[in-house]
PDB file of N, CA, C and O in Angstrom:
ATOM      1  N   MET A   1      15.927  22.420 -54.924  1.00  0.00           N
ATOM      2  CA  MET A   1      16.565  21.531 -53.924  1.00  0.00           C
ATOM      3  C   MET A   1      17.197  22.143 -52.752  1.00  0.00           C
ATOM      4  O   MET A   1      18.037  21.753 -51.940  1.00  0.00           O
ATOM      5  N   LYS A   2      16.632  23.057 -52.893  1.00  0.00           N
ATOM      6  CA  LYS A   2      16.940  23.792 -51.364  1.00  0.00           C
ATOM      7  C   LYS A   2      15.779  23.620 -50.638  1.00  0.00           C
ATOM      8  O   LYS A   2      15.823  23.582 -49.408  1.00  0.00           O
ATOM      9  N   GLY A   3      14.678  23.504 -51.292  1.00  0.00           N
ATOM     10  CA  GLY A   3      13.275  22.877 -50.503  1.00  0.00           C
ATOM     11  C   GLY A   3      13.334  22.072 -49.753  1.00  0.00           C
ATOM     12  O   GLY A   3      13.215  22.069 -48.528  1.00  0.00           O
ATOM     13  N   ILE A   4      13.664  20.792 -50.986  1.00  0.00           N
ATOM     14  CA  ILE A   4      14.036  19.435 -50.148  1.00  0.00           C
ATOM     15  C   ILE A   4      14.613  19.660 -49.262  1.00  0.00           C
ATOM     16  O   ILE A   4      13.913  19.668 -48.249  1.00  0.00           O
ATOM     17  N   ILE A   5      15.695  19.881 -49.094  1.00  0.00           N
ATOM     18  CA  ILE A   5      16.503  19.890 -48.314  1.00  0.00           C
ATOM     19  C   ILE A   5      16.015  20.252 -46.205  1.00  0.00           C
ATOM     20  O   ILE A   5      16.228  19.705 -45.123  1.00  0.00           O
ATOM     21  N   THR A   6      15.342  21.412 -46.704  1.00  0.00           N
ATOM     22  CA  THR A   6      14.547  22.200 -45.861  1.00  0.00           C
ATOM     23  C   THR A   6      13.323  21.686 -44.925  1.00  0.00           C
ATOM     24  O   THR A   6      12.920  21.837 -43.771  1.00  0.00           O
ATOM     25  N   ALA A   7      12.908  20.862 -46.328  1.00  0.00           N
ATOM     26  CA  ALA A   7      11.681  20.090 -45.694  1.00  0.00           C
ATOM     27  C   ALA A   7      12.281  18.934 -44.956  1.00  0.00           C
ATOM     28  O   ALA A   7      11.710  18.800 -43.874  1.00  0.00           O
ATOM     29  N   MET A   8      12.998  18.265 -45.102  1.00  0.00           N
ATOM     30  CA  MET A   8      14.117  17.185 -44.942  1.00  0.00           C
ATOM     31  C   MET A   8      14.808  17.341 -43.413  1.00  0.00           C
ATOM     32  O   MET A   8      15.005  16.591 -42.457  1.00  0.00           O
ATOM     33  N   LEU A   9      14.980  18.301 -43.635  1.00  0.00           N
ATOM     34  CA  LEU A   9      15.731  18.819 -42.366  1.00  0.00           C
ATOM     35  C   LEU A   9      14.328  19.050 -40.992  1.00  0.00           C
ATOM     36  O   LEU A   9      14.212  18.555 -39.871  1.00  0.00           O
ATOM     37  N   LEU A  10      13.380  20.119 -41.854  1.00  0.00           N
ATOM     38  CA  LEU A  10      12.520  20.131 -40.550  1.00  0.00           C
ATOM     39  C   LEU A  10      11.535  18.499 -40.106  1.00  0.00           C
ATOM     40  O   LEU A  10      11.054  18.143 -39.031  1.00  0.00           O
ATOM     41  N   MET A  11      11.546  18.025 -41.067  1.00  0.00           N
ATOM     42  CA  MET A  11      10.488  16.591 -40.434  1.00  0.00           C
ATOM     43  C   MET A  11      12.136  16.118 -39.575  1.00  0.00           C
ATOM     44  O   MET A  11      12.261  16.323 -38.367  1.00  0.00           O
ATOM     45  N   THR A  12      12.798  15.753 -40.059  1.00  0.00           N
ATOM     46  CA  THR A  12      14.496  15.543 -38.405  1.00  0.00           C
ATOM     47  C   THR A  12      13.798  15.941 -37.623  1.00  0.00           C
ATOM     48  O   THR A  12      12.925  15.309 -37.030  1.00  0.00           O
ATOM     49  N   LEU A  13      14.188  17.472 -37.464  1.00  0.00           N
ATOM     50  CA  LEU A  13      13.614  17.969 -36.250  1.00  0.00           C
ATOM     51  C   LEU A  13      12.577  17.690 -35.841  1.00  0.00           C
ATOM     52  O   LEU A  13      12.607  17.298 -34.674  1.00  0.00           O
ATOM     53  N   LEU A  14      11.300  17.726 -36.458  1.00  0.00           N
ATOM     54  CA  LEU A  14      10.282  17.699 -35.754  1.00  0.00           C
ATOM     55  C   LEU A  14      10.123  16.164 -35.494  1.00  0.00           C
ATOM     56  O   LEU A  14       9.053  15.881 -34.956  1.00  0.00           O
ATOM     57  N   GLY A  15      10.697  15.440 -35.677  1.00  0.00           N
ATOM     58  CA  GLY A  15      10.601  14.068 -35.770  1.00  0.00           C
ATOM     59  C   GLY A  15      11.872  13.242 -34.098  1.00  0.00           C
ATOM     60  O   GLY A  15      12.098  12.098 -33.702  1.00  0.00           O
ATOM     61  N   CYS A  16      12.163  14.132 -33.821  1.00  0.00           N
ATOM     62  CA  CYS A  16      12.923  13.813 -32.411  1.00  0.00           C
ATOM     63  C   CYS A  16      12.050  14.285 -31.581  1.00  0.00           C
ATOM     64  O   CYS A  16      11.671  15.454 -31.633  1.00  0.00           O
ATOM     65  N   ALA A  17      11.569  13.304 -30.591  1.00  0.00           N
ATOM     66  CA  ALA A  17      11.135  13.555 -29.310  1.00  0.00           C
ATOM     67  C   ALA A  17      11.782  12.973 -28.066  1.00  0.00           C
ATOM     68  O   ALA A  17      12.516  12.005 -27.868  1.00  0.00           O
ATOM     69  N   PRO A  18      11.175  14.041 -27.198  1.00  0.00           N
ATOM     70  CA  PRO A  18      12.474  13.721 -26.013  1.00  0.00           C
ATOM     71  C   PRO A  18      12.143  11.913 -25.376  1.00  0.00           C
ATOM     72  O   PRO A  18      11.210  11.113 -25.443  1.00  0.00           O
ATOM     73  N   LYS A  19      13.690  11.951 -24.706  1.00  0.00           N
ATOM     74  CA  LYS A  19      13.482  10.454 -24.087  1.00  0.00           C
ATOM     75  C   LYS A  19      13.352   9.913 -22.795  1.00  0.00           C
ATOM     76  O   LYS A  19      14.188   9.994 -21.895  1.00  0.00           O
ATOM     77  N   VAL A  20      12.100   9.279 -22.748  1.00  0.00           N
ATOM     78  CA  VAL A  20      11.726   9.200 -20.964  1.00  0.00           C
ATOM     79  C   VAL A  20      12.539   7.988 -20.560  1.00  0.00           C
ATOM     80  O   VAL A  20      12.574   7.028 -21.330  1.00  0.00           O
ATOM     81  N   LYS A  21      13.066   7.963 -19.635  1.00  0.00           N
ATOM     82  CA  LYS A  21      13.838   7.011 -19.188  1.00  0.00           C
ATOM     83  C   LYS A  21      13.125   6.570 -17.558  1.00  0.00           C
ATOM     84  O   LYS A  21      12.838   7.407 -16.702  1.00  0.00           O
ATOM     85  N   LEU A  22      12.948   5.129 -17.416  1.00  0.00           N
ATOM     86  CA  LEU A  22      12.529   4.527 -16.028  1.00  0.00           C
ATOM     87  C   LEU A  22      13.701   3.863 -15.665  1.00  0.00           C
ATOM     88  O   LEU A  22      14.271   3.014 -16.349  1.00  0.00           O
ATOM     89  N   GLU A  23      14.171   4.426 -14.164  1.00  0.00           N
ATOM     90  CA  GLU A  23      15.133   4.118 -13.425  1.00  0.00           C
ATOM     91  C   GLU A  23      14.774   3.679 -12.123  1.00  0.00           C
ATOM     92  O   GLU A  23      13.840   4.185 -11.502  1.00  0.00           O
ATOM     93  N   ALA A  24      15.696   2.472 -11.552  1.00  0.00           N
ATOM     94  CA  ALA A  24      15.095   2.075 -10.159  1.00  0.00           C
ATOM     95  C   ALA A  24      16.004   2.894  -9.052  1.00  0.00           C
ATOM     96  O   ALA A  24      17.158   3.223  -9.324  1.00  0.00           O
ATOM     97  N   PRO A  25      15.325   3.227  -7.645  1.00  0.00           N
ATOM     98  CA  PRO A  25      15.587   4.103  -7.470  1.00  0.00           C
ATOM     99  C   PRO A  25      17.056   3.658  -6.367  1.00  0.00           C
ATOM    100  O   PRO A  25      16.927   2.564  -5.817  1.00  0.00           O
ATOM    101  N   ASP A  26      18.289   4.384  -6.069  1.00  0.00           N
ATOM    102  CA  ASP A  26      19.342   4.289  -5.277  1.00  0.00           C
ATOM    103  C   ASP A  26      19.407   3.365  -4.215  1.00  0.00           C
ATOM    104  O   ASP A  26      20.038   2.311  -4.150  1.00  0.00           O
ATOM    105  N   LYS A  27      18.477   4.045  -3.179  1.00  0.00           N
ATOM    106  CA  LYS A  27      17.935   3.266  -1.954  1.00  0.00           C
ATOM    107  C   LYS A  27      16.603   2.599  -1.899  1.00  0.00           C
ATOM    108  O   LYS A  27      15.996   2.684  -2.966  1.00  0.00           O
ATOM    109  N   PRO A  28      16.118   2.098  -1.158  1.00  0.00           N
ATOM    110  CA  PRO A  28      15.165   1.099  -1.045  1.00  0.00           C
ATOM    111  C   PRO A  28      13.982   1.958  -0.536  1.00  0.00           C
ATOM    112  O   PRO A  28      14.208   2.985   0.103  1.00  0.00           O
ATOM    113  N   ILE A  29      12.420   1.453  -0.879  1.00  0.00           N
ATOM    114  CA  ILE A  29      11.499   2.496  -0.667  1.00  0.00           C
ATOM    115  C   ILE A  29      11.024   1.723   0.580  1.00  0.00           C
ATOM    116  O   ILE A  29      10.817   0.532   0.813  1.00  0.00           O
ATOM    117  N   ARG A  30      10.889   3.403   1.626  1.00  0.00           N
ATOM    118  CA  ARG A  30      11.109   3.107   3.008  1.00  0.00           C
ATOM    119  C   ARG A  30       9.317   3.310   3.174  1.00  0.00           C
ATOM    120  O   ARG A  30       8.814   4.302   2.645  1.00  0.00           O
ATOM    121  N   ILE A  31       8.439   2.333   3.918  1.00  0.00           N
ATOM    122  CA  ILE A  31       7.283   3.049   4.369  1.00  0.00           C
ATOM    123  C   ILE A  31       7.117   2.637   5.883  1.00  0.00           C
ATOM    124  O   ILE A  31       7.018   1.470   6.262  1.00  0.00           O
ATOM    125  N   ASP A  32       7.100   3.672   6.640  1.00  0.00           N
ATOM    126  CA  ASP A  32       6.813   3.699   7.945  1.00  0.00           C
ATOM    127  C   ASP A  32       5.200   3.916   8.483  1.00  0.00           C
ATOM    128  O   ASP A  32       4.389   4.840   8.430  1.00  0.00           O
ATOM    129  N   MET A  33       5.212   2.568   9.014  1.00  0.00           N
ATOM    130  CA  MET A  33       3.518   2.985   9.783  1.00  0.00           C
ATOM    131  C   MET A  33       3.061   2.373  11.276  1.00  0.00           C
ATOM    132  O   MET A  33       3.086   1.187  11.604  1.00  0.00           O
ATOM    133  N   ASN A  34       2.735   3.250  11.898  1.00  0.00           N
ATOM    134  CA  ASN A  34       2.463   3.425  12.941  1.00  0.00           C
ATOM    135  C   ASN A  34       0.541   2.857  13.305  1.00  0.00           C
ATOM    136  O   ASN A  34      -0.601   3.308  13.209  1.00  0.00           O
ATOM    137  N   VAL A  35       1.242   1.658  13.732  1.00  0.00           N
ATOM    138  CA  VAL A  35      -0.723   0.991  13.766  1.00  0.00           C
ATOM    139  C   VAL A  35      -0.416   0.194  15.295  1.00  0.00           C
ATOM    140  O   VAL A  35       0.541  -0.386  15.809  1.00  0.00           O
ATOM    141  N   LYS A  36      -1.410   0.438  15.565  1.00  0.00           N
ATOM    142  CA  LYS A  36      -2.064   0.317  17.129  1.00  0.00           C
ATOM    143  C   LYS A  36      -2.994  -0.826  16.854  1.00  0.00           C
ATOM    144  O   LYS A  36      -3.923  -0.685  16.059  1.00  0.00           O
ATOM    145  N   ILE A  37      -2.757  -2.051  17.538  1.00  0.00           N
ATOM    146  CA  ILE A  37      -3.848  -2.851  17.010  1.00  0.00           C
ATOM    147  C   ILE A  37      -4.249  -3.285  18.959  1.00  0.00           C
ATOM    148  O   ILE A  37      -3.487  -3.710  19.828  1.00  0.00           O
ATOM    149  N   ASP A  38      -5.342  -3.029  19.006  1.00  0.00           N
ATOM    150  CA  ASP A  38      -6.115  -3.188  20.400  1.00  0.00           C
ATOM    151  C   ASP A  38      -7.098  -4.057  20.287  1.00  0.00           C
ATOM    152  O   ASP A  38      -8.030  -3.512  19.694  1.00  0.00           O
ATOM    153  N   HIS A  39      -7.388  -5.361  20.626  1.00  0.00           N
ATOM    154  CA  HIS A  39      -8.063  -6.586  20.608  1.00  0.00           C
ATOM    155  C   HIS A  39      -8.429  -6.502  21.936  1.00  0.00           C
ATOM    156  O   HIS A  39      -7.647  -6.129  22.810  1.00  0.00           O
ATOM    157  N   GLU A  40      -9.778  -6.886  22.174  1.00  0.00           N
ATOM    158  CA  GLU A  40     -10.056  -6.827  23.247  1.00  0.00           C
ATOM    159  C   GLU A  40     -11.530  -8.094  23.238  1.00  0.00           C
ATOM    160  O   GLU A  40     -12.338  -8.188  22.314  1.00  0.00           O
ATOM    161  N   VAL A  41     -11.541  -9.021  24.647  1.00  0.00           N
ATOM    162  CA  VAL A  41     -12.922  -9.972  23.545  1.00  0.00           C
ATOM    163  C   VAL A  41     -13.444 -10.274  25.289  1.00  0.00           C
ATOM    164  O   VAL A  41     -12.729 -10.630  26.226  1.00  0.00           O
ATOM    165  N   ARG A  42     -14.314 -10.103  25.285  1.00  0.00           N
ATOM    166  CA  ARG A  42     -15.364  -9.762  26.163  1.00  0.00           C
ATOM    167  C   ARG A  42     -16.748 -11.406  26.130  1.00  0.00           C
ATOM    168  O   ARG A  42     -17.530 -11.692  25.224  1.00  0.00           O
ATOM    169  N   VAL A  43     -16.569 -12.005  27.256  1.00  0.00           N
ATOM    170  CA  VAL A  43     -17.495 -12.787  27.079  1.00  0.00           C
ATOM    171  C   VAL A  43     -18.200 -12.715  28.460  1.00  0.00           C
ATOM    172  O   VAL A  43     -17.897 -12.323  29.587  1.00  0.00           O
ATOM    173  N   LYS A  44     -19.517 -13.394  27.725  1.00  0.00           N
ATOM    174  CA  LYS A  44     -20.744 -12.893  28.696  1.00  0.00           C
ATOM    175  C   LYS A  44     -21.328 -14.187  29.057  1.00  0.00           C
ATOM    176  O   LYS A  44     -21.488 -15.113  28.262  1.00  0.00           O
ATOM    177  N   VAL A  45     -21.650 -14.201  30.351  1.00  0.00           N
ATOM    178  CA  VAL A  45     -22.104 -15.585  30.754  1.00  0.00           C
ATOM    179  C   VAL A  45     -23.557 -15.176  31.381  1.00  0.00           C
ATOM    180  O   VAL A  45     -23.558 -14.145  32.053  1.00  0.00           O
ATOM    181  N   GLU A  46     -24.700 -15.824  31.245  1.00  0.00           N
ATOM    182  CA  GLU A  46     -25.595 -15.664  31.182  1.00  0.00           C
ATOM    183  C   GLU A  46     -25.779 -16.113  33.019  1.00  0.00           C
ATOM    184  O   GLU A  46     -25.126 -16.955  33.636  1.00  0.00           O
ATOM    185  N   LYS A  47     -26.794 -15.295  33.493  1.00  0.00           N
ATOM    186  CA  LYS A  47     -27.193 -15.134  35.417  1.00  0.00           C
ATOM    187  C   LYS A  47     -26.835 -16.499  35.650  1.00  0.00           C
ATOM    188  O   LYS A  47     -25.828 -16.783  36.299  1.00  0.00           O
ATOM    189  N   ASP A  48     -27.752 -17.537  35.059  1.00  0.00           N
ATOM    190  CA  ASP A  48     -27.659 -19.123  35.568  1.00  0.00           C
ATOM    191  C   ASP A  48     -26.127 -19.562  35.486  1.00  0.00           C
ATOM    192  O   ASP A  48     -25.619 -20.112  36.462  1.00  0.00           O
ATOM    193  N   VAL A  49     -25.559 -19.377  34.594  1.00  0.00           N
ATOM    194  CA  VAL A  49     -24.591 -20.206  34.649  1.00  0.00           C
ATOM    195  C   VAL A  49     -22.947 -20.020  35.440  1.00  0.00           C
ATOM    196  O   VAL A  49     -21.938 -20.694  35.645  1.00  0.00           O
ATOM    197  N   GLU A  50     -23.601 -18.319  35.757  1.00  0.00           N
ATOM    198  CA  GLU A  50     -22.832 -17.705  36.702  1.00  0.00           C
ATOM    199  C   GLU A  50     -23.066 -17.950  38.283  1.00  0.00           C
ATOM    200  O   GLU A  50     -22.112 -17.550  38.950  1.00  0.00           O
ATOM    201  N   ASN A  51     -23.764 -18.325  38.777  1.00  0.00           N
ATOM    202  CA  ASN A  51     -24.664 -18.593  39.896  1.00  0.00           C
ATOM    203  C   ASN A  51     -23.718 -20.049  39.961  1.00  0.00           C
ATOM    204  O   ASN A  51     -22.936 -20.201  40.899  1.00  0.00           O
ATOM    205  N   VAL A  52     -23.848 -21.010  38.979  1.00  0.00           N
ATOM    206  CA  VAL A  52     -23.640 -22.064  38.946  1.00  0.00           C
ATOM    207  C   VAL A  52     -21.653 -22.714  39.330  1.00  0.00           C
ATOM    208  O   VAL A  52     -21.047 -23.646  39.858  1.00  0.00           O
ATOM    209  N   LEU A  53     -21.434 -21.515  38.660  1.00  0.00           N
ATOM    210  CA  LEU A  53     -19.939 -21.512  38.798  1.00  0.00           C
ATOM    211  C   LEU A  53     -19.318 -20.950  40.025  1.00  0.00           C
ATOM    212  O   LEU A  53     -18.299 -21.283  40.629  1.00  0.00           O
ATOM    213  N   SER A  54     -20.545 -19.633  40.327  1.00  0.00           N
ATOM    214  CA  SER A  54     -19.963 -19.125  41.839  1.00  0.00           C
ATOM    215  C   SER A  54     -20.523 -20.031  43.473  1.00  0.00           C
ATOM    216  O   SER A  54     -20.238 -19.611  44.595  1.00  0.00           O
ATOM    217  N   LYS A  55     -21.326 -21.275  43.199  1.00  0.00           N
ATOM    218  CA  LYS A  55     -21.820 -21.956  43.808  1.00  0.00           C
ATOM    219  C   LYS A  55     -20.558 -23.010  43.817  1.00  0.00           C
ATOM    220  O   LYS A  55     -19.889 -22.964  44.850  1.00  0.00           O
ATOM    221  N   GLU A  56     -20.099 -24.030  42.738  1.00  0.00           N
ATOM    222  CA  GLU A  56     -19.208 -24.791  42.527  1.00  0.00           C
ATOM    223  C   GLU A  56     -17.527 -24.517  42.477  1.00  0.00           C
ATOM    224  O   GLU A  56     -16.786 -24.743  41.521  1.00  0.00           O
ATOM    225  N   LYS A  57     -17.320 -24.204  43.226  1.00  0.00           N
ATOM    226  CA  LYS A  57     -15.823 -23.578  43.374  1.00  0.00           C
ATOM    227  C   LYS A  57     -14.935 -24.408  42.903  1.00  0.00           C
ATOM    228  O   LYS A  57     -13.852 -24.076  42.420  1.00  0.00           O
ATOM    229  N   GLY A  58     -15.559 -26.078  43.081  1.00  0.00           N
ATOM    230  CA  GLY A  58     -14.497 -26.690  42.504  1.00  0.00           C
ATOM    231  C   GLY A  58     -14.218 -27.512  41.258  1.00  0.00           C
ATOM    232  O   GLY A  58     -13.622 -28.532  40.911  1.00  0.00           O
ATOM    233  N   LEU A  59     -14.725 -26.843  40.926  1.00  0.00           N
ATOM    234  CA  LEU A  59     -15.521 -27.219  38.940  1.00  0.00           C
ATOM    235  C   LEU A  59     -13.921 -26.809  38.176  1.00  0.00           C
ATOM    236  O   LEU A  59     -13.317 -27.644  37.502  1.00  0.00           O
ATOM    237  N   PHE A  60     -13.511 -25.721  38.365  1.00  0.00           N
ATOM    238  CA  PHE A  60     -12.000 -25.313  37.683  1.00  0.00           C
ATOM    239  C   PHE A  60     -11.104 -24.944  38.543  1.00  0.00           C
ATOM    240  O   PHE A  60      -9.977 -24.627  38.162  1.00  0.00           O
TER     241      PHE A  60
END
């Protein structure tokens, strides 16, 4: 009888597993991003179009 009680007690103790808890943080998550965006547009004009624009001042 003692063996059965000991075996049951041992199984009960081995059956206990640690409990894992997931909780939301108290403070909001903050992500700092330092981003530098450079945008450069280059327009290449063909030589003959550039000559037309320089000769005809009143086009634009």
